[in-house]
Backbone as a printed PyTorch tensor [residue, N CA C, xyz], in Angstrom:
tensor([[[ 94.0510, 119.1690,  56.0400],
         [ 94.9550, 120.0750,  56.3050],
         [ 96.0730, 119.3850,  56.4380]],

        [[ 97.6400, 120.2400,  56.1320],
         [ 98.9170, 119.9220,  56.1020],
         [ 99.5600, 121.0010,  57.3970]],

        [[ 98.9650, 120.3090,  58.4870],
         [ 99.6460, 120.6190,  59.5670],
         [101.1300, 120.4080,  59.6510]],

        [[101.7380, 119.5230,  58.9240],
         [103.1430, 119.3090,  58.6230],
         [103.9800, 120.3360,  58.2600]],

        [[102.9680, 121.5550,  57.6430],
         [103.8190, 122.6770,  56.8790],
         [103.4010, 123.9120,  57.6670]],

        [[102.8980, 123.8150,  58.7810],
         [102.5650, 124.8720,  59.3580],
         [103.9900, 125.5960,  60.4360]],

        [[104.0140, 127.0600,  60.6950],
         [104.7100, 127.5600,  61.2590],
         [104.6710, 127.3390,  63.0230]],

        [[106.0330, 127.3720,  63.1220],
         [106.0620, 126.9800,  64.7350],
         [105.4060, 128.3780,  65.0800]],

        [[104.5130, 128.4100,  66.3560],
         [104.3890, 129.3370,  67.3910],
         [104.5720, 129.2550,  68.8360]],

        [[105.0820, 130.1150,  69.7150],
         [105.4200, 129.6610,  70.8170],
         [104.4790, 129.7200,  71.5380]],

        [[104.0760, 129.0430,  72.3930],
         [103.4480, 128.5320,  73.7040],
         [103.2280, 129.6670,  74.4870]],

        [[102.1160, 130.0810,  74.8790],
         [101.9290, 130.7940,  76.4340],
         [102.0870, 130.0510,  77.1690]],

        [[102.7600, 131.4790,  78.3850],
         [103.4500, 130.5110,  79.5220],
         [102.0800, 129.5570,  79.9480]],

        [[101.0930, 130.1380,  80.4700],
         [ 99.9450, 129.3790,  80.8530],
         [ 99.8030, 127.8600,  80.4140]],

        [[ 99.7010, 128.0010,  79.3060],
         [ 99.5290, 127.0240,  78.0670],
         [101.2090, 126.1260,  78.4580]],

        [[101.9440, 126.3180,  78.5940],
         [103.5020, 125.6500,  78.7920],
         [103.2430, 125.2880,  80.2310]],

        [[102.7260, 125.4390,  80.9350],
         [102.5610, 125.2490,  82.8160],
         [101.9060, 123.8280,  82.2530]],

        [[100.5210, 124.5290,  81.7360],
         [ 99.3920, 123.4280,  81.5750],
         [100.2970, 122.0160,  80.9470]],

        [[101.0070, 122.2530,  79.8840],
         [101.2590, 121.1460,  78.8410],
         [103.0160, 120.8980,  80.1100]],

        [[103.3250, 121.0460,  80.5380],
         [104.2690, 120.2850,  81.4340],
         [104.0050, 119.2490,  82.7950]],

        [[102.4900, 119.8180,  83.2210],
         [101.4130, 119.4750,  84.2890],
         [101.0320, 118.2290,  83.2030]],

        [[100.6000, 118.1700,  82.0410],
         [ 99.8720, 116.7980,  81.1960],
         [100.9200, 116.1140,  81.0330]],

        [[101.6840, 116.5090,  80.4510],
         [103.4500, 115.6030,  80.3330],
         [103.5690, 114.6780,  81.4350]],

        [[103.3350, 115.0860,  82.8060],
         [103.9800, 114.5010,  84.4290],
         [102.8080, 113.5930,  84.4540]],

        [[101.7860, 113.9300,  83.9240],
         [100.6110, 112.9340,  83.8450],
         [ 99.6210, 113.7300,  85.1640]],

        [[100.0100, 114.7070,  86.1930],
         [ 99.3430, 115.3360,  87.3770],
         [ 98.3530, 116.4330,  86.9420]],

        [[ 98.7310, 116.7600,  86.2050],
         [ 97.4580, 118.0020,  85.4260],
         [ 96.1630, 117.9230,  86.1430]],

        [[ 95.6030, 118.7330,  86.7440],
         [ 94.2030, 118.4800,  87.6230],
         [ 93.2810, 119.2900,  86.6790]],

        [[ 92.4260, 118.7150,  86.1390],
         [ 91.6570, 119.4910,  84.7500],
         [ 90.0010, 119.8750,  85.6970]],

        [[ 90.0420, 119.8790,  87.0930],
         [ 88.9820, 119.6470,  87.6570],
         [ 88.5990, 121.0660,  87.6850]],

        [[ 87.3150, 121.6000,  87.4840],
         [ 86.7500, 122.7680,  87.5460],
         [ 85.9430, 123.4750,  88.2660]],

        [[ 85.5680, 124.5170,  88.5450],
         [ 84.4970, 124.5240,  89.7210],
         [ 84.8560, 124.9970,  90.8990]],

        [[ 86.1780, 124.9170,  91.2940],
         [ 86.4280, 124.7490,  92.5500],
         [ 86.9540, 126.1090,  92.7620]],

        [[ 87.6280, 126.2990,  93.6830],
         [ 88.5370, 127.7710,  93.8110],
         [ 89.8740, 128.4110,  93.6110]],

        [[ 90.1710, 128.9790,  93.3320],
         [ 91.5470, 129.2660,  92.7930],
         [ 92.3370, 128.7460,  93.7400]],

        [[ 93.7140, 128.5990,  93.1690],
         [ 94.9270, 128.1530,  93.9860],
         [ 96.2240, 129.3610,  93.6940]],

        [[ 96.7560, 129.1760,  94.4730],
         [ 97.8430, 130.2340,  94.6210],
         [ 99.2820, 129.4260,  94.6940]],

        [[ 99.9070, 129.9080,  93.7060],
         [101.5640, 129.2550,  94.1000],
         [102.8070, 130.2670,  94.6340]],

        [[102.1680, 130.8850,  95.9910],
         [102.8770, 131.7970,  96.6810],
         [102.7130, 131.5520,  98.2940]],

        [[103.5210, 131.8590,  99.0830],
         [103.0210, 132.3160, 100.3200],
         [102.6490, 133.5090, 100.7480]],

        [[101.9980, 134.0510, 101.8030],
         [102.3140, 135.2070, 102.1860],
         [102.4560, 135.5400, 103.6570]],

        [[103.6980, 136.2980, 103.5720],
         [104.3490, 136.6910, 104.7400],
         [103.7860, 137.9580, 105.7040]],

        [[103.2030, 137.6300, 106.6240],
         [102.9310, 139.0040, 107.4430],
         [101.4440, 139.5280, 106.4100]],

        [[100.4890, 138.7220, 106.5100],
         [ 99.0990, 139.1510, 106.2200],
         [ 98.3830, 140.3960, 106.7580]],

        [[ 98.3940, 140.5000, 107.9110],
         [ 97.9930, 141.1540, 108.5710],
         [ 98.8910, 142.7200, 108.3690]],

        [[ 99.3750, 142.9490, 107.7060],
         [100.0200, 144.4570, 107.9080],
         [100.8370, 144.6010, 106.2120]],

        [[100.8150, 144.8560, 105.6680],
         [101.8940, 145.1940, 104.0720],
         [102.1580, 144.0390, 104.1650]],

        [[101.0220, 143.0980, 103.2670],
         [101.6340, 141.4190, 103.0490],
         [102.7140, 141.9930, 102.1450]],

        [[103.5780, 140.4850, 102.1820],
         [104.5720, 140.1480, 100.9890],
         [104.3450, 138.8920, 100.1220]],

        [[104.4720, 138.7650,  99.5270],
         [103.9840, 137.6420,  98.5400],
         [105.4800, 136.6230,  97.6840]],

        [[105.7420, 135.8170,  98.6370],
         [107.0030, 135.1250,  98.1540],
         [106.5330, 133.8640,  97.6630]],

        [[106.9750, 133.9050,  96.4770],
         [106.9810, 132.9250,  95.3300],
         [108.1380, 132.0290,  95.4180]],

        [[109.0010, 132.1550,  95.9630],
         [110.2710, 130.8920,  96.1370],
         [110.3170, 130.1960,  97.3980]],

        [[108.9390, 130.8280,  98.1150],
         [108.9260, 129.9360,  99.4400],
         [107.6130, 128.4710,  99.0120]],

        [[106.7400, 128.8220,  98.1730],
         [105.8890, 127.8380,  97.6730],
         [106.2060, 126.5640,  97.4230]],

        [[105.5360, 125.6600,  97.8230],
         [105.9960, 124.0100,  97.7240],
         [105.5930, 123.6340,  96.2270]],

        [[106.0950, 123.1420,  95.5360],
         [106.3430, 122.6260,  94.4290],
         [105.6340, 121.2970,  94.1130]],

        [[105.9880, 120.8590,  95.1750],
         [105.0810, 119.0560,  95.1890],
         [103.5990, 119.6260,  95.9060]],

        [[103.2300, 120.4480,  95.7910],
         [101.6060, 120.7100,  96.5310],
         [100.7160, 120.6820,  95.3570]],

        [[100.1920, 119.4550,  95.9440],
         [ 98.8700, 118.6900,  94.2520],
         [ 97.7170, 120.2410,  94.1740]],

        [[ 97.8290, 120.9650,  95.0790],
         [ 96.4330, 121.5760,  95.1030],
         [ 97.1760, 122.9670,  93.8500]],

        [[ 98.3800, 123.3670,  93.5810],
         [ 99.3790, 123.7730,  92.4090],
         [ 98.7490, 123.1890,  91.1020]],

        [[ 98.6750, 122.1020,  90.8690],
         [ 98.4900, 121.2500,  90.1070],
         [ 97.3940, 121.4500,  89.1060]],

        [[ 96.4780, 122.4130,  89.5830],
         [ 95.9570, 122.7010,  88.4170],
         [ 95.9550, 123.6090,  87.2420]],

        [[ 94.5090, 123.9720,  86.2940],
         [ 95.0740, 124.5710,  84.8080],
         [ 95.8270, 125.6320,  85.6130]],

        [[ 96.2510, 126.9680,  84.7820],
         [ 96.9910, 127.4570,  85.0270],
         [ 95.6640, 128.8780,  84.8890]],

        [[ 94.7480, 129.0060,  84.2720],
         [ 93.3470, 129.7500,  84.3290],
         [ 92.9000, 130.0580,  85.5090]],

        [[ 93.1830, 128.9420,  86.7250],
         [ 92.8050, 129.0960,  87.9710],
         [ 93.3930, 129.9320,  88.9130]],

        [[ 94.5840, 130.2530,  88.6480],
         [ 95.7920, 130.5450,  89.3650],
         [ 95.1030, 132.0930,  89.8670]],

        [[ 95.6220, 132.3110,  91.5510],
         [ 95.3690, 133.8300,  91.9170],
         [ 96.5770, 134.3880,  91.3840]],

        [[ 96.1380, 135.1660,  90.9240],
         [ 97.1910, 136.7770,  90.2860],
         [ 97.5080, 137.7840,  91.9380]],

        [[ 98.5120, 138.0560,  91.8680],
         [ 98.8940, 139.0640,  92.6150],
         [ 98.9780, 140.3090,  91.6210]],

        [[ 98.3590, 141.2630,  91.4070],
         [ 98.8730, 142.5080,  90.5110],
         [ 99.7260, 143.3700,  90.6720]],

        [[100.6500, 143.3300,  91.6600],
         [101.3820, 144.1990,  92.6800],
         [102.5500, 143.4960,  92.3770]],

        [[102.7870, 141.8720,  91.9400],
         [103.7620, 141.0160,  91.9180],
         [104.0900, 140.6520,  90.5790]],

        [[104.5430, 140.4150,  89.7710],
         [104.6050, 138.7830,  89.0830],
         [105.0380, 137.3870,  89.5180]],

        [[104.4430, 136.8840,  89.0670],
         [105.2930, 135.2880,  89.1780],
         [106.7740, 135.0060,  88.2570]],

        [[107.5410, 134.5430,  89.3230],
         [108.9970, 134.5060,  88.3260],
         [109.4960, 133.7200,  86.9770]],

        [[108.6440, 132.6940,  87.0640],
         [108.8150, 131.5690,  86.1990],
         [107.9980, 131.9550,  85.1950]],

        [[106.9610, 132.3550,  85.4610],
         [105.8090, 132.5440,  84.1740],
         [106.1300, 133.8380,  83.7280]],

        [[106.4830, 134.8790,  84.5560],
         [107.3050, 135.9110,  83.8190],
         [108.7640, 136.0490,  82.9940]],

        [[109.2410, 134.8010,  83.0190],
         [110.4050, 134.7130,  82.3780],
         [109.9380, 134.1080,  80.9590]],

        [[108.9680, 133.5850,  81.0850],
         [108.2150, 132.9110,  79.7800],
         [107.5520, 133.5290,  79.1660]],

        [[107.3340, 135.0790,  79.5170],
         [106.8430, 135.9160,  79.0630],
         [105.0980, 135.9640,  78.8710]],

        [[104.7390, 135.8250,  80.5120],
         [103.7120, 136.1560,  80.8880],
         [103.6100, 137.4480,  80.8550]],

        [[101.8630, 137.4610,  80.6920],
         [101.6600, 138.8540,  80.4280],
         [101.8060, 140.0110,  81.8790]],

        [[102.0130, 140.5350,  82.1130],
         [102.0240, 141.8730,  83.2290],
         [100.0130, 142.1310,  83.8630]],

        [[ 99.9900, 141.3930,  85.0290],
         [ 98.7490, 141.3830,  84.6640],
         [ 98.4120, 143.0280,  85.6360]],

        [[ 98.9810, 143.5170,  86.0510],
         [ 98.9840, 145.1670,  86.4050],
         [ 98.9170, 145.7790,  85.5420]],

        [[ 99.3290, 145.4790,  84.1260],
         [ 98.7700, 146.6010,  82.9560],
         [ 97.7600, 145.9750,  81.9190]],

        [[ 97.3570, 147.0310,  81.2670],
         [ 96.5980, 146.0930,  79.9840],
         [ 97.8070, 145.7280,  78.7740]],

        [[ 97.7040, 145.1090,  78.5060],
         [ 98.8690, 144.1210,  77.5760],
         [ 97.7040, 143.8400,  75.9360]],

        [[ 98.3380, 144.4550,  75.3090],
         [ 97.2950, 144.2170,  73.5300],
         [ 98.0060, 142.9230,  72.9810]],

        [[ 99.6010, 143.1640,  73.4440],
         [100.2250, 142.1480,  72.4830],
         [101.5900, 141.1870,  73.3980]],

        [[101.2630, 140.2490,  73.5410],
         [102.4580, 139.6590,  74.9290],
         [103.9540, 139.9890,  73.9080]],

        [[104.5600, 139.9570,  75.0840],
         [106.1830, 139.9910,  74.5450],
         [106.3970, 138.7470,  74.1880]],

        [[107.2880, 138.4560,  72.5760],
         [108.3450, 137.1110,  72.5800],
         [109.6390, 137.3900,  73.0020]],

        [[109.9860, 136.8120,  73.3300],
         [111.5700, 136.9460,  73.9050],
         [112.5690, 135.7110,  73.9930]],

        [[113.4620, 135.7990,  73.8080],
         [114.6520, 134.7640,  73.8520],
         [115.4900, 134.8030,  74.5780]],

        [[116.0540, 133.8770,  75.8730],
         [117.0040, 134.4440,  76.7090],
         [117.5540, 133.4100,  77.3440]],

        [[118.6680, 133.0960,  77.7050],
         [118.9970, 132.1830,  78.5530],
         [118.3260, 131.8930,  79.3570]],

        [[117.3670, 132.6080,  80.2880],
         [116.9230, 132.3780,  81.4890],
         [115.9570, 131.5020,  81.4050]],

        [[115.0180, 132.1220,  79.8250],
         [114.1450, 131.0530,  79.6890],
         [114.4300, 129.0450,  79.5970]],

        [[115.7710, 129.2900,  78.9290],
         [116.3740, 127.7610,  79.3570],
         [116.0750, 126.9650,  80.4540]],

        [[117.3310, 128.1580,  81.2430],
         [117.1260, 127.6370,  82.5550],
         [116.0470, 127.4660,  83.4660]],

        [[115.2300, 128.1730,  83.2610],
         [114.0250, 128.0690,  83.9750],
         [113.0870, 126.5080,  83.5850]],

        [[113.2210, 126.6830,  82.7250],
         [113.0940, 125.0850,  82.0390],
         [113.6690, 123.5370,  82.4440]],

        [[114.7850, 124.3490,  82.7920],
         [115.9140, 122.7090,  83.0010],
         [115.7470, 122.8810,  84.5320]],

        [[116.1020, 124.0410,  84.9400],
         [116.0700, 124.1100,  86.7160],
         [114.7130, 124.6360,  88.1980]],

        [[113.9670, 125.0260,  87.2620],
         [113.0340, 125.6540,  87.9830],
         [112.3960, 124.3500,  89.1170]],

        [[111.8390, 124.7430,  90.1890],
         [111.3420, 123.3910,  91.4310],
         [110.3700, 123.1470,  90.6230]],

        [[109.1180, 123.8370,  89.9870],
         [108.1420, 123.0840,  89.3600],
         [108.6800, 122.1620,  88.0810]],

        [[109.4320, 122.5530,  87.6660],
         [109.6050, 121.6330,  86.2090],
         [110.4800, 120.3060,  86.9310]],

        [[111.2320, 120.6060,  87.8900],
         [111.8850, 119.7470,  88.5900],
         [111.1010, 118.5200,  89.2720]],

        [[109.5860, 119.0180,  89.7710],
         [108.7190, 118.2940,  90.7570],
         [108.2600, 117.2810,  89.3250]],

        [[107.6440, 118.3140,  88.4290],
         [106.9410, 117.4440,  87.4640],
         [107.7770, 116.4740,  86.4540]],

        [[109.2220, 116.6580,  86.0930],
         [110.1710, 115.8980,  85.7130],
         [110.1890, 114.3940,  86.1590]],

        [[110.0280, 114.4730,  87.6190],
         [110.7000, 113.2460,  88.4530],
         [108.7490, 112.2980,  88.6120]],

        [[107.7300, 113.0210,  88.1470],
         [106.2720, 112.4800,  88.1830],
         [105.8200, 111.0890,  87.9720]],

        [[106.6150, 111.1560,  86.7580],
         [106.5490, 110.1400,  85.8370],
         [107.1090, 108.6790,  86.6850]],

        [[108.3250, 108.8270,  86.8580],
         [108.9940, 107.8880,  87.5890],
         [108.3600, 107.2580,  88.8300]],

        [[107.7350, 108.5290,  89.6970],
         [107.3380, 107.7260,  91.0830],
         [105.9300, 107.2970,  90.8260]],

        [[105.5190, 107.5320,  90.0160],
         [104.1240, 106.7350,  89.3520],
         [103.9920, 105.7820,  88.7470]],

        [[105.0860, 105.5970,  87.7620],
         [105.3020, 104.2050,  87.5230],
         [106.5320, 103.3400,  87.7360]],

        [[107.2710, 103.3860,  88.9110],
         [108.3690, 102.3900,  89.1870],
         [108.5000, 101.2350,  89.4290]],

        [[107.1260, 100.2540,  89.4280],
         [106.9780,  99.4610,  89.6220],
         [106.5730,  99.0190,  88.1990]],

        [[106.0890,  99.6440,  87.5700],
         [105.3860,  99.3120,  86.1100],
         [106.3860,  99.2110,  84.9260]],

        [[107.4050, 100.5310,  85.2630],
         [108.5350, 100.9090,  84.1840],
         [109.5170, 100.9170,  85.2820]],

        [[110.3250, 100.1660,  85.2190],
         [111.7850, 100.4450,  86.3200],
         [113.0680, 101.0710,  85.4830]],

        [[112.9670, 100.1830,  84.1130],
         [114.2650, 100.0780,  83.5870],
         [114.0140, 101.6620,  82.6000]],

        [[115.8300, 102.3080,  82.3600],
         [115.4500, 103.6790,  81.7990],
         [115.3010, 103.4270,  80.3470]],

        [[115.1270, 102.8330,  79.4810],
         [114.5820, 102.9100,  78.3430],
         [113.2800, 102.6160,  78.1510]],

        [[112.6800, 101.7830,  78.8620],
         [111.0080, 101.9770,  79.1660],
         [110.7730, 103.3800,  79.4940]],

        [[111.3050, 104.2590,  80.8860],
         [111.0060, 105.5130,  81.2160],
         [111.2040, 106.5760,  80.1270]],

        [[112.2700, 106.3980,  78.6690],
         [111.8440, 107.1990,  78.3240],
         [111.4110, 107.0680,  77.1180]],

        [[111.0260, 105.4260,  76.6460],
         [109.4410, 106.0080,  75.7080],
         [108.5700, 105.8830,  76.2830]],

        [[107.7880, 106.3400,  77.9530],
         [106.5770, 106.6540,  78.1990],
         [107.5890, 107.9520,  78.3120]],

        [[108.7150, 108.6230,  78.6300],
         [108.6420, 110.2860,  78.7330],
         [108.2920, 110.7110,  77.0380]],

        [[108.7240, 109.8750,  75.9970],
         [108.0950, 110.4040,  74.9230],
         [106.7910, 110.6290,  74.5900]],

        [[105.8740, 109.0530,  75.1230],
         [104.6650, 109.3630,  74.8220],
         [104.0550, 110.4620,  75.3600]],

        [[104.1000, 110.9690,  76.6700],
         [104.0800, 111.7280,  77.3640],
         [104.4360, 112.8700,  76.7390]],

        [[104.9140, 113.2460,  76.4020],
         [105.5790, 114.8430,  76.3820],
         [105.0720, 115.0770,  74.6490]],

        [[105.3150, 114.1920,  73.7550],
         [105.4030, 114.0370,  72.1660],
         [104.1680, 113.1700,  71.7710]],

        [[103.4500, 112.2700,  72.2300],
         [102.2320, 111.7360,  71.7440],
         [102.9120, 110.8560,  70.6600]],

        [[103.9970, 110.4990,  70.7190],
         [104.3770, 109.2520,  70.1610],
         [105.6790, 108.3110,  70.4790]],

        [[106.4170, 107.1940,  69.9890],
         [107.4080, 106.4450,  70.4560],
         [108.7370, 107.4010,  69.7390]],

        [[109.3230, 107.2810,  70.1820],
         [110.7840, 107.6100,  69.7410],
         [111.4450, 106.5240,  68.6330]],

        [[112.4100, 106.9220,  67.8930],
         [112.7380, 106.1310,  66.7680],
         [114.3300, 105.3920,  67.3730]],

        [[114.5780, 104.8740,  66.6180],
         [115.9590, 104.0330,  67.0570],
         [117.0080, 104.9990,  67.0410]],

        [[117.2810, 106.0930,  66.1130],
         [117.9350, 107.2250,  66.6020],
         [118.3090, 107.7270,  67.8070]],

        [[116.5730, 108.6450,  68.1730],
         [116.1510, 109.3000,  69.2510],
         [116.4170, 108.7240,  70.4560]],

        [[115.7400, 107.0510,  70.0420],
         [116.1180, 106.4770,  71.4860],
         [118.0320, 106.7950,  71.9800]],

        [[118.4250, 106.3960,  70.9360],
         [119.9230, 105.4740,  71.7230],
         [120.4200, 107.4680,  72.1270]],

        [[120.2990, 108.3620,  71.4220],
         [120.9610, 109.6370,  71.8550],
         [120.2440, 109.6460,  73.1370]],

        [[118.9750, 110.1130,  73.3760],
         [117.9650, 110.3600,  74.2100],
         [118.5400, 109.4510,  75.9280]],

        [[118.8120, 107.9960,  75.4070],
         [119.7340, 106.7820,  76.3130],
         [121.0230, 107.8980,  76.5950]],

        [[121.5620, 108.4160,  75.6190],
         [123.3450, 108.8820,  75.8770],
         [123.2790, 109.7370,  76.5260]],

        [[122.1480, 110.6350,  76.5230],
         [122.1870, 112.0910,  77.5770],
         [121.7050, 111.6400,  79.0160]],

        [[120.3090, 110.8120,  78.9810],
         [119.6250, 110.7760,  80.5260],
         [120.7110, 110.3860,  81.6150]],

        [[121.2650, 108.9980,  81.2360],
         [121.5710, 108.4640,  82.3440],
         [122.5960, 109.1940,  83.2850]],

        [[123.1590, 110.1120,  82.9140],
         [123.9210, 111.2720,  83.6880],
         [123.0700, 111.9830,  84.6260]],

        [[122.1740, 112.0350,  83.9740],
         [120.9720, 113.1090,  84.6280],
         [119.9570, 113.0030,  85.5250]],

        [[119.7040, 111.1200,  85.6130],
         [119.4540, 110.7720,  86.6290],
         [117.5910, 110.5360,  86.1970]],

        [[116.7460, 109.6870,  86.4850],
         [115.4550, 109.3800,  85.9730],
         [114.8920, 110.4450,  85.4710]],

        [[114.8530, 111.6770,  86.2610],
         [113.7020, 112.9030,  85.5060],
         [114.3050, 113.6320,  84.0870]],

        [[115.5690, 113.0250,  84.0270],
         [116.5050, 113.2930,  82.8490],
         [115.4000, 113.4590,  81.3940]],

        [[114.9040, 112.4010,  81.0850],
         [114.2110, 111.6600,  79.8570],
         [112.7290, 113.0460,  79.5060]],

        [[112.0050, 113.2310,  80.8350],
         [111.3130, 114.1690,  80.1030],
         [111.7750, 115.7200,  80.6220]],

        [[112.5630, 115.8640,  81.4200],
         [113.2180, 117.2980,  81.0490],
         [114.0380, 117.3620,  79.5480]],

        [[114.5970, 116.7290,  79.4010],
         [115.3430, 116.5690,  77.7620],
         [113.9200, 116.9060,  77.3280]],

        [[112.6530, 116.2060,  77.0140],
         [111.7330, 116.4310,  76.0540],
         [110.9690, 117.7500,  76.4770]],

        [[110.8800, 118.3400,  77.6080],
         [110.4160, 119.2360,  77.6830],
         [111.0140, 120.7730,  76.8510]],

        [[112.4130, 120.2510,  76.9030],
         [113.3680, 121.1680,  76.5890],
         [113.9260, 121.2410,  75.0610]],

        [[113.2890, 120.6340,  74.4780],
         [113.2160, 119.9850,  72.6850],
         [113.8360, 120.9960,  72.6480]],

        [[113.0520, 121.9970,  71.5730],
         [113.6060, 122.8780,  71.4750],
         [114.6230, 123.4510,  71.3830]],

        [[115.1980, 123.6010,  72.5250],
         [116.4890, 124.2080,  73.0170],
         [117.5410, 123.2020,  73.2760]],

        [[117.1270, 122.0460,  73.1790],
         [117.8410, 120.8850,  73.3880],
         [118.9280, 120.4600,  72.4100]],

        [[118.0400, 120.4000,  71.2770],
         [118.3630, 119.6840,  69.9830],
         [118.4760, 120.7610,  69.0700]],

        [[119.7100, 121.0180,  68.7210],
         [120.3860, 122.0350,  67.2900],
         [119.9610, 121.3150,  66.3630]],

        [[120.3780, 120.0560,  66.0680],
         [119.8850, 119.6760,  64.5640],
         [118.7340, 118.3850,  64.8840]],

        [[118.5310, 117.4820,  64.0670],
         [117.2200, 116.3850,  64.4230],
         [117.6840, 115.0250,  65.5780]],

        [[118.7470, 115.2710,  66.0060],
         [119.2950, 114.6850,  67.2390],
         [120.9900, 114.6130,  67.5460]],

        [[121.1140, 116.0540,  68.1060],
         [122.3680, 116.7150,  68.4870],
         [122.0350, 116.9400,  69.8860]],

        [[122.1810, 116.2270,  70.8430],
         [121.8350, 116.7610,  72.2640],
         [122.6640, 117.7940,  73.0140]],

        [[122.2180, 118.9950,  73.1470],
         [122.8060, 120.1110,  73.7170],
         [122.3870, 120.6190,  75.4810]],

        [[122.7260, 119.8080,  76.2900],
         [122.0640, 120.6610,  77.2600],
         [122.5690, 121.6510,  78.1070]],

        [[121.8430, 122.6730,  78.2830],
         [122.4710, 123.6280,  78.8740],
         [122.1860, 124.1710,  79.8370]],

        [[123.4100, 124.0500,  80.7280],
         [123.0130, 124.0390,  82.4430],
         [123.0900, 125.0590,  83.0940]]])
């Protein structure tokens, strides 16, 4: 099979979220338990309000696969919606596939992505303390391979000003960040 010739396809929002968790090494693929929720319920006794912005992105209970996510049909999750997640309150035959700056900003600045970008650094502080080793590890987690010399130089050039979470965040935004094969353009 010639996979190098296959056309690119967009990842669905749930698969993208699971990929981010897997790349950070935090994916909890345990099944059989009850679902999880990524929102806080305000005033549950009368007319509940579901507040996604109050949820803690560092809560390990939310690091399970997206298929187990509790869905509120009356209100969509903002990050998932920006990634073209289907609206659960209506029948959707085919998902939208949009390209918007909001998607790039969500992948760079959302609390969930920031938390998962920091995860490899915290887990391997003693094992891989220097930036080149962190860049190599981020490539291995996100792409399944180590970077070549040119890619390592360019990633190293972009990441020092971005902090230790930079390498993984850069790679999670690879399509949006790299215009040519190695020309980094951060979208802030």
